[in-house]
N, C-alpha and C positions, 0 to 999 in steps of 0.2 A: 249552692255550696254543699259541702260534704260535712257531716258531723263526725265524730270520733268512731261511731259504729259504721261508718262508710255509707250511710243513707244520704240521698240527695234531696235538698230542699231547694224549691224554686221560688223566685219572687214572683208575686202575682201580677205585677205590672211594672214596666220600666219607664212608663211615662211620668215625667216629674209633676205633672199636674194631677195625677190620679191619686185618690185616697188610698188605693190599694198598694202604692209604691213600697211601703214600709211592711207589707205582710208577705209571709211565707207559708208554704204547704209542702208536705213530703210527696216527692214524686214516687208514684207506685205504691201508694198506701195500700196495704192488704189487711183487713181486721183479723184474719186467721194467723198472720205472721208477725204483726206489729202490735205494740201497745196501743190501747184505744186512744190515749191522749196524743198519739202521732197523727191521728186523722184530723186534727183541728188546723185552724189557721192561726199563725203566731205573728205578732209584731215583732220586729228585730230585737228589742231588748229581753222579751220573754223567751224567744227562741234561744238565745244566748244563754239565759238562765237555766232553761230546761234541757237543752241539748248541745250546749256549747262546751268547749270551743269549736269552732267551725273553720273550714278552709275554703277559700274562694278559688274556683278553678276558672282561668281565663281561656276563652276559646279563640283560636286563630285571629 
């Protein structure tokens, strides 16, 4: 997903049985260029509260 700043957040797992399924991490996080809180892992509701709204990008 993309946030409004254009940063990409990736789901940690797509396996429905995984406990990571609802967690997201910023792709390409760089502490020199991003706020420190971007380096964490967010559950979906917290990601939306902190960085939303977000846009889903569907691939082929």
